[in-house]
C-alpha positions as CSV (number, residue, x, y, z in Angstrom):
1,X,37.0,14.4,18.5
2,X,35.6,13.5,22.1
3,X,35.2,17.3,22.9
4,X,32.8,17.7,20.1
5,X,30.6,14.8,20.8
6,X,30.4,15.7,24.4
7,X,29.3,19.4,23.5
8,X,26.5,17.6,22.0
9,X,25.5,15.7,25.1
10,X,26.7,12.3,23.6
11,X,28.5,10.2,26.4
12,X,31.0,8.2,24.5
13,X,34.9,7.7,24.3
14,X,36.9,6.7,21.5
15,X,36.9,2.8,21.4
16,X,38.0,0.2,19.3
17,X,35.6,-2.4,18.0
18,X,36.7,-4.9,20.6
19,X,36.1,-2.6,23.7
20,X,32.5,-1.7,22.7
21,X,31.0,-5.0,21.5
22,X,28.1,-5.0,19.3
23,X,25.6,-7.9,20.2
24,X,22.1,-8.6,19.6
25,X,21.3,-8.6,23.3
26,X,22.5,-5.2,24.3
27,X,19.9,-3.5,26.0
28,X,20.8,-0.3,24.6
29,X,20.0,-1.5,21.1
30,X,21.8,-3.8,18.4
31,X,24.6,-1.0,17.8
32,X,25.7,1.5,20.5
33,X,26.7,4.6,19.3
34,X,30.9,5.0,19.4
35,X,33.9,7.0,18.1
36,X,35.6,5.4,15.4
37,X,39.3,6.0,14.3
38,X,39.9,6.9,10.6
39,X,42.0,4.0,10.3
40,X,39.3,1.7,10.8
41,X,37.3,3.4,8.3
42,X,40.1,3.2,5.8
43,X,40.1,-0.4,6.4
44,X,36.6,-1.1,6.2
45,X,36.3,0.6,2.8
46,X,39.5,-0.6,1.3
47,X,40.8,3.1,1.6
48,X,37.5,4.3,0.2
49,X,37.7,2.0,-2.8
50,X,35.3,3.4,-5.9
51,X,33.9,0.0,-6.4
52,X,32.3,0.0,-2.9
53,X,30.2,3.2,-3.4
54,X,26.5,2.3,-2.9
55,X,25.0,5.9,-3.1
56,X,25.8,9.6,-3.7
57,X,23.9,12.5,-2.2
58,X,24.3,16.1,-1.4
59,X,26.3,15.2,1.8
60,X,28.7,13.2,-0.2
61,X,29.3,9.4,-1.2
62,X,28.2,6.2,0.9
63,X,30.4,3.3,0.9
64,X,29.4,-0.3,2.0
65,X,32.1,-1.5,4.4
66,X,33.0,-4.5,6.5
67,X,34.0,-3.7,10.1
68,X,35.5,-6.0,12.8
69,X,33.6,-6.3,16.1
70,X,35.3,-8.7,18.5
71,X,35.0,-12.1,16.5
72,X,32.3,-10.9,14.3
73,X,32.1,-9.2,10.9
74,X,29.5,-6.2,10.6
75,X,28.4,-5.0,7.4
76,X,27.8,-1.0,7.5
77,X,27.1,1.9,5.5
78,X,29.8,4.7,5.7
79,X,28.6,8.1,4.7
80,X,32.0,10.5,4.0
81,X,31.3,14.0,3.9
82,X,32.5,15.8,0.5
83,X,34.5,18.6,1.6
84,X,32.5,20.7,-1.3
85,X,29.4,19.8,-0.2
86,X,26.9,22.4,0.4
87,X,25.3,20.7,3.3
88,X,28.4,20.6,5.4
89,X,29.2,20.3,9.1
90,X,26.1,21.8,10.2
91,X,24.1,18.8,9.1
92,X,26.7,16.3,10.2
93,X,26.4,17.7,13.6
94,X,22.7,17.5,13.5
95,X,22.8,13.9,12.3
96,X,25.1,12.8,15.1
97,X,23.4,14.8,17.6
98,X,20.0,13.4,16.8
99,X,20.9,9.6,15.8
100,X,23.1,9.0,18.5
101,X,20.4,9.2,21.0
102,X,17.8,7.7,18.8
103,X,16.9,3.7,19.3
104,X,13.9,2.3,17.7
105,X,13.4,-0.7,15.3
106,X,12.0,1.7,12.7
107,X,15.0,4.3,12.9
108,X,18.3,3.6,11.1
109,X,20.9,3.1,13.7
110,X,23.8,5.3,13.8
111,X,26.8,2.9,15.0
112,X,29.3,5.9,15.3
113,X,31.3,8.9,13.7
114,X,34.6,9.8,12.8
115,X,36.1,13.1,12.8
116,X,39.6,13.4,11.9
117,X,40.8,16.9,10.6
118,X,38.7,17.7,7.5
119,X,37.2,14.1,7.4
120,X,33.4,13.8,8.8
121,X,32.0,10.3,8.4
122,X,29.1,8.8,9.6
123,X,28.8,4.9,9.9
124,X,25.1,3.4,10.0
125,X,23.8,0.0,10.0
126,X,23.6,-1.6,6.4
127,X,20.2,-1.6,4.7
128,X,20.8,-4.2,2.1
129,X,17.6,-3.4,0.2
130,X,18.3,0.2,-0.3
131,X,15.7,3.0,-0.3
132,X,11.6,2.9,-1.0
133,X,12.3,5.5,-3.6
134,X,14.7,3.0,-5.5
135,X,12.2,0.3,-5.6
136,X,9.2,2.3,-6.6
137,X,10.7,4.4,-9.1
138,X,14.1,2.9,-10.5
139,X,14.1,-0.7,-10.2
140,X,10.7,-1.4,-10.9
141,X,10.7,-3.9,-8.2
142,X,7.3,-6.0,-7.8
143,X,5.6,-4.8,-4.4
144,X,2.5,-6.3,-3.2
145,X,-0.1,-4.2,-1.5
146,X,0.4,-5.8,1.8
147,X,4.0,-5.2,1.5
148,X,3.4,-1.7,0.8
149,X,1.0,-1.3,3.5
150,X,3.6,-2.5,5.9
151,X,6.2,-0.4,4.7
152,X,4.0,2.5,5.3
153,X,3.3,1.2,8.8
154,X,6.8,0.8,9.6
155,X,7.9,4.4,8.5
156,X,4.8,5.8,10.4
157,X,5.7,4.2,13.8
158,X,9.4,5.7,13.2
159,X,7.8,9.0,12.7
160,X,5.5,8.5,15.6
161,X,8.7,7.4,17.8
162,X,10.2,10.9,16.9
163,X,7.3,12.9,17.2
164,X,6.0,11.8,20.7
165,X,8.1,9.0,22.4
166,X,11.7,10.0,22.1
167,X,11.6,11.3,25.6
168,X,8.9,12.8,27.9
169,X,10.2,16.4,27.4
170,X,10.7,16.6,23.8
171,X,10.3,15.2,20.3
172,X,12.0,15.5,17.1
173,X,10.7,17.1,13.6
174,X,12.4,15.2,10.8
175,X,11.8,17.9,8.4
176,X,12.9,15.7,5.0
177,X,10.6,12.9,5.3
178,X,10.3,11.1,1.8
179,X,10.6,7.8,0.2
180,X,14.4,8.3,-0.3
181,X,15.0,8.4,3.5
182,X,12.9,5.3,4.0
183,X,15.5,2.4,4.0
184,X,14.6,-1.1,3.8
185,X,16.3,-4.3,5.8
186,X,16.9,-7.4,4.2
187,X,13.4,-8.6,6.1
188,X,11.6,-5.6,4.2
189,X,11.4,-3.9,7.5
190,X,11.3,-0.1,6.9
191,X,13.6,2.6,8.6
192,X,13.5,6.2,8.8
193,X,17.1,7.7,7.8
194,X,18.7,11.2,7.2
195,X,18.4,13.5,10.1
196,X,20.6,16.3,8.9
197,X,17.6,18.7,8.8
198,X,15.9,17.5,12.0
199,X,14.8,19.8,14.8
200,X,14.4,18.8,18.5
201,X,11.0,20.4,19.7
202,X,9.6,20.3,23.2
203,X,6.5,18.2,23.5
204,X,4.7,20.5,25.7
205,X,5.0,23.8,23.4
206,X,1.5,24.7,22.5
207,X,2.7,26.1,19.2
208,X,4.7,23.2,18.6
209,X,6.8,24.8,16.0
210,X,10.2,25.9,14.7
211,X,10.3,29.1,13.2
212,X,12.9,29.1,10.0
213,X,13.2,29.4,6.4
214,X,11.8,26.3,4.6
215,X,14.1,23.4,3.9
216,X,13.4,20.2,2.7
217,X,12.3,18.6,-0.7
218,X,9.7,20.1,-3.0
219,X,6.7,17.9,-3.4
220,X,7.0,16.7,0.4
221,X,6.9,20.2,1.9
222,X,4.0,21.5,3.8
223,X,2.6,24.4,2.0
224,X,1.7,26.1,5.4
225,X,5.6,26.6,5.8
226,X,5.6,29.1,3.0
227,X,2.6,30.8,4.3
228,X,3.5,31.0,8.0
229,X,7.3,30.2,8.2
230,X,6.3,27.6,11.0
231,X,7.7,24.1,10.8
232,X,5.7,21.5,12.9
233,X,5.0,18.3,13.3
234,X,2.2,18.3,11.2
235,X,4.6,19.2,8.5
236,X,6.0,15.8,8.9
237,X,2.4,14.5,8.9
238,X,1.8,16.3,5.3
239,X,5.0,14.6,4.0
240,X,3.6,11.1,5.2
241,X,0.7,11.9,3.2
242,X,2.4,12.2,0.2
243,X,4.4,9.1,0.7
244,X,0.9,7.4,1.2
245,X,0.0,8.6,-2.4
246,X,3.4,7.8,-3.7
247,X,3.0,4.1,-2.5
248,X,-0.5,4.0,-3.8
249,X,-0.1,5.5,-7.4
250,X,3.7,4.7,-7.8
251,X,4.2,8.2,-8.8
252,X,7.2,10.4,-8.0
253,X,6.4,13.2,-5.5
254,X,7.2,15.7,-8.4
255,X,7.2,14.5,-12.0
256,X,6.9,15.3,-15.4
257,X,5.1,12.9,-17.5
258,X,4.9,12.8,-21.4
259,X,2.6,15.5,-22.7
260,X,2.6,17.5,-19.6
261,X,4.3,21.2,-19.8
262,X,5.8,21.6,-16.4
263,X,6.6,19.3,-13.6
264,X,3.5,18.5,-11.3
265,X,3.2,17.8,-7.8
266,X,1.7,14.4,-6.9
267,X,-0.8,16.2,-4.5
268,X,-2.1,18.2,-7.0
269,X,-2.2,15.6,-9.7
270,X,-4.0,13.3,-7.2
271,X,-6.7,16.3,-6.6
272,X,-7.4,16.5,-10.4
273,X,-7.6,12.6,-10.8
274,X,-9.5,11.5,-7.7
275,X,-12.8,11.9,-8.9
276,X,-12.1,9.8,-11.9
277,X,-11.9,6.0,-12.6
278,X,-9.8,4.6,-9.8
279,X,-7.8,2.8,-12.6
280,X,-6.2,6.1,-13.4
281,X,-4.7,6.7,-9.8
282,X,-3.8,3.0,-8.5
283,X,-0.6,1.3,-9.6
284,X,-1.8,-1.3,-12.2
285,X,0.5,-3.9,-10.3
286,X,-1.8,-3.8,-7.3
287,X,-5.3,-3.0,-8.5
288,X,-6.6,-6.5,-8.1
289,X,-5.3,-7.0,-4.5
290,X,-7.0,-4.0,-3.0
291,X,-10.2,-4.6,-1.0
292,X,-12.6,-1.8,-1.8
293,X,-13.1,-0.7,1.9
294,X,-9.2,-0.6,2.3
295,X,-8.8,1.8,-0.5
296,X,-11.3,4.2,0.6
297,X,-9.8,4.2,4.2
298,X,-6.2,4.5,2.8
299,X,-7.3,7.3,0.6
300,X,-9.3,9.1,3.5
301,X,-6.1,8.8,5.8
302,X,-3.8,10.4,2.8
303,X,-6.4,13.2,2.7
304,X,-6.6,13.9,6.1
305,X,-2.6,13.9,6.3
306,X,-2.7,16.3,3.4
307,X,-5.2,18.7,4.8
308,X,-4.7,22.3,4.2
309,X,-5.2,23.4,7.8
310,X,-2.4,21.6,9.9
311,X,-4.5,21.5,13.2
312,X,-7.0,19.3,11.2
313,X,-4.2,16.9,10.2
314,X,-4.0,13.6,12.7
315,X,-0.9,13.2,14.7
316,X,1.5,10.5,13.8
317,X,0.0,8.2,16.7
318,X,-3.5,8.4,15.0
319,X,-2.0,7.6,11.5
320,X,-0.1,4.6,13.0
321,X,-3.3,3.3,14.7
322,X,-5.3,3.9,11.3
323,X,-2.8,2.1,9.3
324,X,-2.9,-1.0,11.7
325,X,-6.6,-1.2,11.5
326,X,-6.6,-0.6,8.1
327,X,-4.3,-3.8,7.4
328,X,-6.3,-5.9,9.7
329,X,-9.2,-4.9,7.5
330,X,-7.5,-6.0,4.4
331,X,-6.6,-9.3,5.9
332,X,-10.2,-9.7,7.2
333,X,-11.4,-9.0,3.6
334,X,-8.9,-11.4,2.1
335,X,-10.6,-14.2,4.2
336,X,-14.0,-13.2,3.0
337,X,-15.8,-15.5,0.4
338,X,-14.8,-14.4,-3.2
339,X,-11.6,-12.8,-2.4
340,X,-13.3,-9.3,-3.1
341,X,-11.3,-6.3,-4.5
342,X,-12.3,-3.2,-6.0
343,X,-12.1,-4.1,-9.4
344,X,-13.8,-7.3,-8.9
345,X,-17.3,-7.8,-10.4
346,X,-18.3,-9.4,-7.1
347,X,-18.1,-6.1,-5.3
348,X,-22.0,-5.4,-5.6
349,X,-22.9,-9.0,-5.1
350,X,-20.6,-9.5,-1.7
351,X,-21.0,-6.4,0.4
352,X,-18.6,-6.0,3.2
353,X,-20.2,-7.2,6.4
354,X,-21.2,-4.4,8.9
355,X,-19.4,-4.4,12.3
356,X,-22.7,-4.2,14.0
357,X,-23.9,-7.5,13.0
358,X,-23.8,-10.3,15.8
359,X,-23.0,-13.8,15.3
360,X,-24.7,-16.6,16.6
361,X,-23.8,-17.4,20.2
362,X,-21.9,-20.6,20.8
363,X,-21.0,-22.9,24.0
364,X,-17.5,-22.5,25.6
365,X,-14.2,-21.8,23.5
366,X,-14.7,-23.7,20.1
367,X,-12.9,-22.5,17.2
368,X,-9.2,-22.0,17.9
369,X,-6.8,-21.2,15.2
370,X,-4.1,-23.6,14.1
371,X,-0.5,-22.9,16.0
372,X,1.5,-20.5,14.0
373,X,4.0,-22.6,12.0
374,X,6.8,-19.8,13.1
375,X,6.2,-20.8,16.9
376,X,9.2,-22.9,17.9
377,X,8.6,-26.1,20.1
378,X,11.3,-26.4,22.7
379,X,12.6,-29.3,24.3
380,X,11.4,-29.4,28.0
381,X,14.9,-30.2,29.1
382,X,16.3,-27.5,27.5
383,X,14.0,-24.7,29.1
384,X,14.5,-26.6,32.9
385,X,18.4,-26.3,32.2
386,X,17.9,-22.6,30.9
387,X,16.0,-21.9,34.3
388,X,18.5,-23.6,36.4
389,X,15.8,-26.4,37.2
390,X,13.2,-23.8,37.8
391,X,15.5,-22.1,40.6
392,X,13.8,-19.8,43.0
393,X,16.8,-17.6,42.2
394,X,15.2,-17.3,38.6
395,X,11.8,-16.8,39.5
396,X,10.4,-13.6,38.3
397,X,8.1,-12.0,41.2
398,X,4.6,-12.3,40.0
399,X,5.3,-9.8,37.0
400,X,3.3,-12.5,35.1
401,X,0.3,-14.4,36.4
402,X,1.5,-18.0,37.1
403,X,5.1,-19.5,38.1
404,X,7.4,-17.5,35.7
405,X,11.2,-18.0,35.6
406,X,13.9,-15.8,33.9
407,X,16.0,-17.7,31.5
408,X,18.9,-16.9,28.9
409,X,18.7,-18.6,25.5
410,X,20.2,-18.6,22.0
411,X,18.1,-15.9,20.0
412,X,17.4,-18.1,16.8
413,X,17.1,-21.7,18.3
414,X,15.7,-20.9,22.0
415,X,18.5,-23.4,23.3
416,X,20.2,-22.7,26.7
417,X,22.8,-19.9,26.7
418,X,25.4,-18.5,29.4
419,X,23.8,-15.8,31.2
420,X,23.5,-12.4,29.2
421,X,25.1,-14.2,26.2
422,X,21.8,-14.6,24.3
423,X,18.4,-13.1,25.2
424,X,16.4,-13.0,28.2
425,X,13.0,-14.7,28.2
426,X,10.2,-15.5,30.7
427,X,9.1,-19.1,31.1
428,X,5.9,-19.7,32.4
429,X,4.7,-23.1,34.0
430,X,1.2,-24.7,33.6
431,X,-0.5,-27.7,34.5
432,X,-2.1,-29.1,31.2
433,X,-5.4,-27.3,30.8
434,X,-7.6,-25.4,28.3
435,X,-6.0,-22.2,29.4
436,X,-2.7,-23.3,28.2
437,X,-3.8,-24.5,25.0
438,X,-6.1,-21.1,24.6
439,X,-3.0,-19.0,25.4
440,X,-0.7,-21.1,22.8
441,X,-3.2,-21.1,20.0
442,X,-4.5,-17.5,20.3
443,X,-1.3,-15.6,21.5
444,X,0.8,-17.6,19.0
445,X,-1.2,-16.4,16.1
446,X,-0.9,-12.4,17.3
447,X,1.7,-9.9,16.0
448,X,1.4,-6.3,17.4
449,X,3.7,-4.2,19.1
450,X,1.4,-3.6,22.3
451,X,0.8,-7.6,22.8
452,X,3.4,-9.8,24.4
453,X,5.3,-11.8,21.9
454,X,5.0,-15.6,22.5
455,X,8.2,-17.1,21.2
456,X,7.7,-21.0,21.8
457,X,6.0,-23.7,24.1
458,X,7.0,-27.1,25.4
459,X,4.9,-30.1,26.3
460,X,5.4,-32.3,29.0
461,X,3.4,-35.5,30.4
462,X,2.5,-33.5,33.8
463,X,3.6,-29.9,32.6
464,X,3.4,-27.4,29.9
465,X,5.5,-24.4,29.3
466,X,5.1,-21.1,27.6
467,X,8.0,-18.9,26.6
468,X,7.8,-15.2,26.1
469,X,9.8,-12.2,25.4
470,X,10.9,-10.7,28.7
471,X,9.5,-7.5,30.2
472,X,12.1,-5.9,32.5
473,X,9.6,-3.4,34.0
474,X,7.2,-5.8,35.9
475,X,3.3,-5.5,35.6
476,X,1.5,-2.4,35.3
477,X,0.0,-3.3,38.7
478,X,3.4,-3.7,40.5
479,X,4.9,-0.7,39.0
480,X,1.7,1.2,39.8
481,X,2.0,0.3,43.4
482,X,6.0,0.9,43.8
483,X,6.6,3.6,41.6
484,X,5.0,7.1,41.0
485,X,4.2,7.1,37.4
486,X,3.5,10.5,35.9
487,X,0.1,11.1,34.4
488,X,1.8,11.2,30.7
489,X,3.2,7.9,31.3
490,X,-0.1,6.4,32.6
491,X,-2.0,7.8,29.6
492,X,0.4,6.4,27.3
493,X,0.2,3.1,28.9
494,X,-3.6,3.1,28.4
495,X,-3.2,3.9,25.0
496,X,-0.9,1.0,24.4
497,X,-3.5,-1.0,25.9
498,X,-6.2,0.3,23.9
499,X,-4.4,-0.2,20.7
500,X,-4.0,-3.9,21.7
501,X,-7.8,-4.2,22.2
502,X,-8.6,-2.7,18.8
503,X,-6.2,-5.0,17.2
504,X,-8.0,-8.0,18.9
505,X,-11.4,-6.9,18.4
506,X,-10.8,-6.4,14.8
507,X,-10.1,-9.9,14.7
508,X,-13.0,-10.9,16.9
509,X,-10.8,-11.9,19.7
510,X,-12.1,-11.5,23.3
511,X,-9.4,-11.1,25.9
512,X,-11.5,-12.2,28.6
513,X,-9.0,-11.2,31.6
514,X,-8.2,-7.5,31.2
515,X,-6.5,-6.3,34.5
516,X,-3.3,-4.6,35.7
517,X,-1.4,-7.7,36.2
518,X,-1.6,-8.7,32.6
519,X,-0.2,-5.2,31.5
520,X,3.6,-5.6,31.4
521,X,5.9,-3.0,30.6
522,X,8.9,-2.8,28.6
523,X,12.3,-1.0,29.2
524,X,10.5,2.1,27.8
525,X,7.3,1.5,29.9
526,X,5.5,0.8,26.8
527,X,2.5,-1.5,27.3
528,X,2.2,-5.1,26.2
529,X,-0.9,-7.1,26.9
530,X,-0.4,-10.7,28.1
531,X,-2.7,-13.0,30.2
532,X,-4.6,-14.7,27.3
533,X,-5.6,-17.6,29.0
534,X,-9.1,-16.7,29.2
535,X,-9.1,-15.5,25.5
536,X,-11.7,-16.4,22.9
537,X,-12.1,-15.9,19.2
538,X,-14.7,-16.5,16.5
539,X,-18.1,-14.9,17.2
540,X,-18.5,-11.8,18.9
541,X,-20.4,-13.3,21.9
542,X,-19.6,-16.4,23.9
543,X,-21.8,-18.2,26.5
544,X,-19.6,-19.8,29.2
545,X,-20.5,-22.3,31.5
546,X,-18.0,-21.1,34.2
547,X,-17.4,-17.5,34.9
548,X,-13.7,-16.7,35.3
549,X,-11.8,-13.4,36.0
550,X,-10.5,-11.2,38.5
551,X,-13.1,-9.7,40.8
552,X,-13.7,-6.0,40.2
553,X,-12.7,-6.0,36.7
554,X,-15.3,-8.5,35.2
555,X,-18.3,-7.1,33.4
556,X,-21.2,-7.6,35.5
557,X,-23.2,-8.4,32.5
558,X,-21.0,-11.4,32.1
559,X,-21.2,-12.4,36.0
560,X,-24.8,-12.5,35.8
561,X,-25.5,-14.4,32.6
562,X,-22.2,-15.7,31.5
563,X,-22.0,-13.8,28.2
564,X,-18.5,-12.7,27.2
565,X,-18.6,-10.1,24.7
566,X,-16.1,-7.6,23.3
567,X,-17.8,-4.9,25.4
568,X,-16.6,-7.3,28.5
569,X,-13.1,-6.0,27.5
570,X,-14.2,-2.5,27.6
571,X,-15.6,-2.8,30.9
572,X,-12.1,-4.1,32.3
573,X,-10.4,-1.4,30.6
574,X,-12.5,1.2,32.1
575,X,-11.9,0.1,35.5
576,X,-7.9,0.1,34.8
577,X,-8.5,3.9,33.2
578,X,-10.3,4.7,36.6
579,X,-7.3,3.2,38.4
580,X,-4.8,5.2,36.5
581,X,-6.6,8.4,37.5
582,X,-7.4,7.7,41.1
583,X,-4.3,5.4,42.0
584,X,-6.8,3.2,44.2
585,X,-7.7,-0.3,44.2
586,X,-11.1,-1.5,43.1
587,X,-12.6,-1.1,46.6
588,X,-12.5,1.6,48.9
589,X,-12.1,0.9,52.5
590,X,-14.6,3.6,53.5
591,X,-18.4,2.8,53.2
592,X,-17.5,-0.2,51.2
593,X,-18.0,1.5,48.0
594,X,-16.5,0.3,44.7
595,X,-14.4,2.6,42.4
596,X,-17.0,2.0,39.7
597,X,-19.6,3.2,42.1
598,X,-17.8,6.3,43.3
599,X,-16.8,7.4,39.8
600,X,-20.3,7.0,38.5
601,X,-21.6,9.0,41.3
602,X,-19.2,11.8,40.8
603,X,-20.1,11.7,37.3
604,X,-23.9,11.7,37.6
605,X,-23.7,14.6,40.2
606,X,-21.2,16.5,38.4
607,X,-19.1,16.7,41.4
608,X,-15.2,17.8,41.1
609,X,-13.6,15.2,39.5
610,X,-10.0,16.7,41.3
611,X,-11.4,14.7,44.6
612,X,-10.4,11.3,43.4
613,X,-7.3,12.2,41.3
614,X,-4.3,10.4,42.6
615,X,-2.8,12.5,45.0
616,X,0.7,11.3,43.9
617,X,0.4,13.3,40.9
618,X,0.4,16.4,43.1
619,X,-0.4,19.2,40.4
620,X,1.8,17.9,37.6
621,X,-1.2,17.1,35.2
622,X,-3.8,18.6,32.8
623,X,-6.9,18.8,34.8
624,X,-8.8,18.8,31.1
625,X,-6.9,15.7,30.1
626,X,-7.8,13.6,33.3
627,X,-11.4,14.9,33.4
628,X,-11.8,13.7,29.6
629,X,-10.2,10.4,30.5
630,X,-12.5,10.0,33.3
631,X,-15.5,10.5,31.3
632,X,-14.5,8.1,28.8
633,X,-13.9,5.5,31.8
634,X,-17.4,6.3,33.1
635,X,-18.8,5.5,29.5
636,X,-16.6,2.5,29.7
637,X,-18.2,0.8,32.8
638,X,-21.7,1.6,32.0
639,X,-24.1,-1.3,33.1
640,X,-25.7,-1.6,29.9
641,X,-23.0,-3.1,27.3
642,X,-24.6,-1.3,24.6
643,X,-23.8,1.9,26.0
644,X,-20.1,1.4,26.5
645,X,-17.7,2.5,23.2
646,X,-16.0,0.3,20.9
647,X,-12.2,-0.4,21.3
648,X,-11.8,1.9,18.3
649,X,-13.6,4.5,19.5
650,X,-11.7,4.5,22.9
651,X,-8.4,4.4,21.2
652,X,-9.4,7.4,19.0
653,X,-10.5,9.5,22.1
654,X,-7.5,8.7,24.1
655,X,-5.2,9.5,21.2
656,X,-7.1,13.0,20.6
657,X,-6.8,13.5,24.4
658,X,-3.2,12.9,24.5
659,X,-2.7,14.9,21.5
660,X,-4.4,18.1,22.8
661,X,-3.2,18.3,26.4
662,X,0.3,17.3,26.4
């Protein structure tokens, strides 16, 4: 068994459950892959008792089982290959090869496998709510529109991870993406599963395809596969478009309804119905919930994914971003007066406000949101104990702005735990101030994968504390100064920051302190935006009596007249993008010239951008990619805020650059 696994590049040794503990704080993920003995499988399934069967498929039966892990009990799903299965060993080997190396919150975890004579068995984390397909088409589960949107977003993030973020050099084409392969956790988090048909594909392949006869599920398969024989990442995007329609209409990918002679594909059905009344397309359960603008955007996204020409379809990063913005748009619409919906008679009376409309300017930070009810208030004494009385040994060198300390706490309560028994957190000390209140109240309301998560806070007479998730790879500033980062990683970090900004700006939140030390990096070097001490929310323009921020990254317009706007964040982003390109600090040592001055001069005079590209990159980059990012950065740092792009435009441009010049 070990030799089989080793041949697929998976480093693991046979182990009992006690020798490879499964813990929530494991840095490899909640369920590290391991080899499992048949005796343990038999015990977990009560010798494959039929009463424990929770599903059947082309591969075989799936059992619900209980496995002992140290002192805890782990509920798992155990898939046993049927000896007469047409899928056979090839799909089993592919599943092991793919899933044993994948770790993402929206990918089902493969806990281990068992190979014993003719037995081939896979053990997964148990997804208690089953598949999306079951809820849509078998159980008749009541699924609200927000829940459906979030399921789509989760599935999109999983697919985006496969396509672009598994590793720098390769991605994975799923090839059988469908609602049956989207499984739901107890919390309704969606996870992509079933990798038996998946193929690895180098990310730098210009053609980006696998030549092979078409495999997959009818209704979800890209028609281009049959015309060209090419299976691409855009084939998965087509399948995702089908899923969007399936979620919207609650109609199977291929179905035969009463009065129809032949089964009809959902895409073809949609094409014939889309010009009719929306009442004929949207699932009746959710019609009253969908805002007009949200529906239009959702349908447009589905149509883009289903475009006849694969090259015209968006990549999954762009799909995810669109879904995020769409969800925020729906949330924003829900707060508008009258609670507009597409079927409401108020539609014409309450038009959706233009993003271009400016709110009246106000004085200093006025309207903070109420604290998030899920944000934990932690005892000061507990955090003092967890940080060993704020010991210098526990201090995090300035990864975060301010005095920040590492601590270990219980995940659910944030009570002190033994080192590495719980989860790592970062505890930031503040003197009581408006900045602490701003960060607590604003950041505590936010939930986005590219924004640092605020877990809790503590009040004390002379000192306040904030508790964040721990970021192991320092800040972008520190990492940039001490490590050589490839252009690919730099661009992905900037895309992460742009996603965070687009999210904030849609909520009319101005960060106000965008700079490299506020960009934190997780274990995968994914960017998370922190430093919300200067953040404001409410109107799109604030007039501040005191100008604050880091020199070089502050909007000159803000410095001169105190007007902090959404475009002030764009200026700071532009400077960071220039730093990513050049590797230089804001000020040049020679001729007392700023980075912005130099970049603007090169852009105006159309001189060769290569002269300021970070020499540490050597020639390991696409000049076209860097040049287009340079042009975008120069637009961001324009003296006139009106000439700067919006955060949504910045994000769209960066994602297009990344997709085109891998």
